[in-house]
KEFI-109375 format. One record per residue (C-alpha): residue number from 1; residue in one letter; x, y, z. Coordinates in steps of 0.2 Angstrom, whole numbers, plus 5000, padded with zeros to 4 digits. Layout:
BEGIN
NUM,a,X,Y,Z
...
//
This chain:
BEGIN
1,m,4537,5092,4958
2,i,4552,5102,4961
3,l,4567,5100,4949
4,g,4578,5114,4955
5,t,4580,5133,4952
6,d,4581,5143,4936
7,r,4599,5149,4934
8,l,4593,5165,4925
9,s,4578,5170,4936
10,g,4582,5161,4952
11,q,4564,5154,4953
12,l,4559,5136,4957
13,v,4557,5125,4942
14,c,4543,5112,4944
15,h,4538,5098,4932
16,d,4528,5081,4933
17,p,4526,5071,4917
18,f,4509,5065,4921
19,i,4503,5083,4925
20,a,4511,5090,4910
21,y,4502,5076,4899
22,d,4486,5081,4907
23,d,4489,5099,4903
24,r,4493,5095,4885
25,l,4511,5101,4887
26,v,4518,5084,4881
27,s,4510,5070,4872
28,s,4522,5057,4880
29,p,4525,5054,4898
30,n,4543,5047,4895
31,v,4558,5056,4900
32,a,4576,5055,4894
33,v,4591,5060,4905
34,i,4607,5063,4895
35,g,4625,5067,4900
36,d,4642,5062,4904
37,v,4647,5051,4919
38,g,4648,5062,4935
39,k,4637,5076,4929
40,g,4622,5072,4941
41,k,4610,5061,4930
42,s,4608,5048,4944
43,s,4605,5061,4957
44,l,4591,5068,4947
45,l,4583,5051,4944
46,k,4585,5047,4963
47,t,4577,5063,4969
48,w,4565,5070,4957
49,g,4562,5053,4948
50,t,4561,5042,4964
51,l,4560,5050,4982
52,r,4549,5065,4977
53,q,4537,5054,4966
54,l,4534,5043,4981
55,m,4528,5058,4991
56,l,4512,5058,4980
57,a,4497,5048,4984
58,g,4496,5032,4973
59,r,4513,5034,4964
60,r,4523,5018,4962
61,v,4541,5018,4957
62,v,4550,5003,4949
63,i,4569,5004,4946
64,l,4580,4994,4935
65,d,4597,4997,4943
66,k,4612,4992,4933
67,k,4625,5003,4941
68,t,4636,4996,4955
69,q,4640,5004,4971
70,a,4651,4995,4984
71,g,4646,4978,4977
72,q,4627,4981,4975
73,g,4615,4991,4965
74,e,4617,5010,4967
75,y,4599,5012,4973
76,t,4601,4999,4987
77,q,4604,5012,5000
78,l,4589,5022,4994
79,a,4577,5007,4994
80,r,4583,5002,5012
81,a,4579,5020,5017
82,v,4561,5019,5012
83,g,4559,5001,5018
84,a,4559,4992,5001
85,p,4568,4976,4998
86,s,4580,4974,4984
87,i,4576,4961,4971
88,r,4593,4955,4965
89,f,4597,4945,4949
90,t,4613,4936,4947
91,v,4620,4923,4936
92,s,4626,4913,4951
93,g,4609,4904,4954
94,k,4607,4912,4971
95,g,4597,4927,4966
96,s,4579,4930,4961
97,r,4571,4922,4946
98,l,4558,4928,4934
99,n,4549,4914,4925
100,l,4547,4918,4906
101,l,4531,4908,4906
102,d,4524,4916,4922
103,p,4505,4918,4919
104,v,4507,4937,4924
105,i,4516,4939,4907
106,s,4500,4935,4898
107,l,4489,4950,4895
108,d,4473,4940,4896
109,q,4470,4929,4911
110,g,4452,4924,4909
111,d,4445,4907,4907
112,q,4442,4909,4888
113,d,4461,4913,4886
114,r,4467,4898,4896
115,q,4455,4887,4887
116,s,4461,4893,4870
117,g,4479,4891,4876
118,r,4485,4908,4869
119,p,4498,4915,4881
120,t,4498,4932,4874
121,g,4515,4941,4877
122,q,4524,4925,4881
123,m,4526,4920,4863
124,m,4534,4936,4858
125,l,4546,4935,4873
126,l,4551,4917,4868
127,r,4554,4922,4850
128,a,4565,4936,4856
129,v,4574,4925,4867
130,l,4576,4912,4854
131,a,4583,4925,4841
132,e,4596,4929,4854
133,a,4600,4911,4857
134,l,4601,4907,4838
135,g,4610,4923,4834
136,r,4598,4926,4819
137,a,4580,4928,4815
138,v,4568,4914,4819
139,s,4562,4905,4804
140,e,4544,4902,4800
141,r,4545,4883,4804
142,e,4555,4886,4819
143,g,4542,4899,4825
144,k,4528,4886,4822
145,a,4537,4872,4831
146,l,4540,4885,4846
147,r,4521,4890,4846
148,i,4516,4872,4846
149,a,4528,4867,4860
150,l,4522,4882,4870
151,l,4504,4878,4869
152,a,4508,4860,4874
153,a,4519,4865,4889
154,t,4505,4877,4895
155,g,4492,4864,4893
156,d,4502,4850,4902
157,a,4506,4862,4916
158,h,4488,4867,4918
159,e,4483,4849,4920
160,r,4496,4846,4933
161,r,4491,4862,4942
162,r,4508,4870,4941
163,i,4516,4884,4931
164,p,4525,4880,4915
165,v,4544,4884,4914
166,i,4555,4885,4899
167,r,4562,4868,4901
168,d,4544,4861,4897
169,v,4545,4870,4880
170,v,4562,4862,4877
171,h,4554,4845,4881
172,h,4540,4848,4869
173,l,4551,4854,4855
174,i,4561,4838,4856
175,d,4547,4826,4859
176,p,4531,4834,4850
177,a,4515,4825,4851
178,v,4508,4815,4836
179,k,4492,4825,4837
180,a,4501,4841,4835
181,a,4510,4835,4819
182,e,4494,4828,4812
183,e,4485,4844,4814
184,i,4497,4853,4802
185,a,4498,4837,4791
186,i,4516,4833,4794
187,s,4525,4819,4802
188,v,4531,4819,4820
189,a,4549,4817,4814
190,e,4547,4833,4803
191,l,4540,4843,4817
192,r,4554,4837,4828
193,d,4566,4842,4815
194,w,4559,4860,4814
195,g,4561,4861,4833
196,f,4578,4854,4836
197,d,4589,4870,4833
198,p,4577,4880,4844
199,a,4577,4867,4858
200,f,4596,4865,4858
201,a,4598,4884,4858
202,l,4586,4887,4872
203,e,4593,4873,4882
204,r,4611,4880,4880
205,m,4605,4897,4885
206,i,4596,4892,4901
207,e,4610,4881,4906
208,e,4623,4894,4903
209,d,4619,4912,4899
210,l,4603,4912,4909
211,s,4606,4899,4922
212,g,4596,4903,4938
213,l,4587,4918,4930
214,v,4572,4913,4920
215,d,4572,4894,4920
216,a,4561,4891,4936
217,e,4546,4898,4944
218,t,4546,4916,4948
219,s,4553,4920,4966
220,d,4541,4925,4979
221,d,4550,4941,4981
222,v,4547,4947,4964
223,q,4531,4958,4965
224,l,4525,4976,4962
225,d,4515,4978,4978
226,h,4527,4983,4991
227,p,4518,4995,5004
228,s,4532,5008,5001
229,g,4528,5010,4983
230,l,4546,5007,4978
231,v,4551,4991,4969
232,h,4570,4989,4967
233,f,4577,4977,4954
234,d,4595,4976,4957
235,i,4603,4970,4940
236,s,4620,4977,4944
237,s,4629,4960,4944
238,l,4623,4954,4927
239,p,4636,4954,4914
240,v,4636,4967,4901
241,e,4641,4955,4888
242,g,4629,4942,4883
243,p,4610,4941,4883
244,a,4607,4940,4902
245,l,4605,4959,4905
246,r,4595,4963,4890
247,l,4583,4948,4893
248,v,4580,4952,4912
249,m,4577,4970,4908
250,t,4565,4965,4894
251,v,4556,4952,4905
252,i,4554,4964,4919
253,n,4547,4977,4907
254,t,4535,4965,4899
255,w,4529,4958,4916
256,q,4526,4976,4923
257,t,4517,4982,4907
258,n,4505,4967,4906
259,m,4502,4968,4925
260,l,4498,4987,4923
261,a,4487,4983,4908
262,r,4476,4972,4920
263,r,4476,4985,4933
264,s,4472,5000,4922
265,r,4455,5003,4930
266,e,4464,5007,4946
267,l,4471,5023,4938
268,m,4488,5022,4947
269,q,4503,5030,4940
270,t,4520,5021,4939
271,v,4537,5028,4936
272,n,4549,5016,4928
273,i,4568,5021,4931
274,v,4580,5013,4919
275,e,4598,5017,4923
276,e,4610,5014,4909
277,g,4596,5014,4896
278,w,4608,5010,4882
279,h,4607,4992,4887
280,v,4591,4990,4878
281,a,4599,4997,4862
282,e,4599,4981,4851
283,g,4591,4965,4845
284,a,4574,4957,4846
285,l,4573,4960,4865
286,g,4576,4978,4863
287,r,4561,4979,4850
288,v,4550,4970,4863
289,f,4555,4983,4876
290,q,4552,4997,4864
291,r,4535,4990,4860
292,n,4530,4989,4878
293,t,4536,5007,4881
294,k,4524,5013,4867
295,l,4509,5008,4878
296,a,4514,5020,4892
297,r,4500,5032,4890
298,g,4486,5019,4892
299,l,4495,5012,4907
300,g,4499,5027,4917
301,l,4517,5023,4915
302,a,4532,5035,4913
303,t,4549,5028,4908
304,l,4563,5038,4914
305,a,4579,5032,4906
306,g,4597,5038,4908
307,f,4609,5039,4894
308,h,4627,5044,4892
309,h,4629,5049,4873
310,v,4617,5050,4859
311,s,4630,5046,4846
312,d,4633,5029,4855
313,l,4616,5023,4850
314,p,4612,5016,4833
315,a,4598,5024,4823
316,g,4582,5013,4824
317,s,4587,5005,4840
318,a,4575,5004,4855
319,a,4586,5015,4866
320,r,4587,5029,4852
321,s,4568,5027,4850
322,l,4566,5030,4869
323,m,4576,5046,4867
324,q,4567,5052,4852
325,e,4550,5049,4859
326,a,4553,5057,4876
327,e,4545,5075,4877
328,t,4553,5078,4893
329,v,4572,5079,4891
330,f,4586,5084,4904
331,i,4603,5087,4896
332,f,4618,5087,4907
333,g,4635,5092,4902
334,q,4644,5083,4887
335,s,4662,5085,4886
336,l,4663,5081,4867
337,r,4657,5093,4854
338,s,4650,5078,4844
339,d,4639,5073,4858
340,a,4633,5090,4862
341,l,4629,5093,4843
342,a,4620,5076,4843
343,c,4609,5083,4857
344,v,4605,5099,4848
345,d,4601,5089,4832
346,l,4590,5076,4840
347,y,4579,5089,4850
348,d,4580,5103,4838
349,l,4588,5115,4850
350,p,4594,5133,4845
351,a,4610,5134,4836
352,g,4624,5137,4848
353,t,4616,5127,4862
354,e,4630,5115,4860
355,d,4642,5127,4868
356,t,4630,5129,4883
357,i,4629,5110,4885
358,m,4648,5108,4885
359,g,4650,5121,4898
360,l,4637,5114,4910
361,g,4644,5110,4928
362,r,4639,5096,4939
363,g,4621,5097,4944
364,t,4616,5109,4931
365,f,4606,5104,4916
366,l,4595,5110,4901
367,a,4577,5105,4903
368,k,4567,5104,4887
369,i,4549,5101,4890
370,g,4537,5099,4875
371,a,4538,5114,4863
372,e,4543,5125,4877
373,a,4560,5134,4876
374,p,4574,5125,4886
375,l,4577,5131,4904
376,l,4594,5131,4912
377,v,4591,5122,4929
378,q,4602,5120,4944
379,h,4596,5104,4953
380,v,4593,5106,4972
381,r,4594,5092,4985
382,s,4590,5092,5003
383,p,4604,5085,5015
384,t,4594,5069,5017
385,e,4594,5067,4998
386,v,4612,5071,4997
387,r,4616,5057,5009
388,l,4605,5045,4999
389,t,4611,5049,4982
390,e,4630,5051,4983
391,t,4639,5037,4974
392,d,4657,5039,4980
393,d,4657,5025,4993
394,a,4670,5014,4984
395,m,4681,5029,4981
396,t,4680,5036,4998
397,g,4679,5020,5009
398,k,4664,5028,5018
399,r,4646,5023,5018
//
């Protein structure tokens, strides 16, 4: 897969994270792309990370598109060019929906799993969502009430031959069954008391922060099987403040990860593009995202995430973990010495590399792959790629 040309030798530089993993050049297929705004990160993710990946048989690309271009996600034009629809999430209630309790989020879908009522993956997501809603960790009693309510909601929906939604969980938190309380030797009133705060927090969140996003059955347009091989999630209109953006990114990641786990025998390789990767930096939702990403090798999944500044991300965060665990790193220009030095420290680059990083022009980057010495690469695009990857529509008034 062509990256560009070596600035020193003039030779083509090629790299593919899956082939590099097979050749034991890297032990992780994940990729970090770092650099200031306007240095060419998105162009690389759109060409090498998207269009060129789709040329290979069996490759699928899934994009979490946060950046706005002329009122829509930055990858919309590219998706349209390959014939893929854009799945758009909004807080207006007019966009797509992804049900938190959708069965595809469960890792096991066999009869035994349904009979035992253990919706693997859903409980972890619900705990993360509840922690966001409460603004604190979920207590043991709240967690127990939440699990009981989830099992009851799942059972009721199954009997009624429909898919449960989060409002069903809220209902069972407020009105728990007598049998559920008796099984843990407490009164219904006590179990209801355990669930009151979670119920009201979840209710507020789905009626305010997450209205129209995760509170109903999954939209028909949300699927990973488009014939083009490209799935474009346009999350550009979701507000940066509040939990909506983090939640939708995490639910998409979990949904995709669990679906790929069920399809692992197909040996298909999937590239996951995360523009603005810093949005998964904090909180319980970030930890779920981080956990899912660690499963990449067994799923044939490579996460390609873009970041602006290493120093912006707190140590121990999910975003920082993505950067640390990536063994393919593309470093574009950084104007601040502190950011350049942070890159040198994080990836153990030779002393003095910070000066090189600060002097990189647009489209030029350092490629650090596994234990190999870094290469100075000039990204090269075809005329068609240039047309599909430019992002100056709003500034120039031209499409």
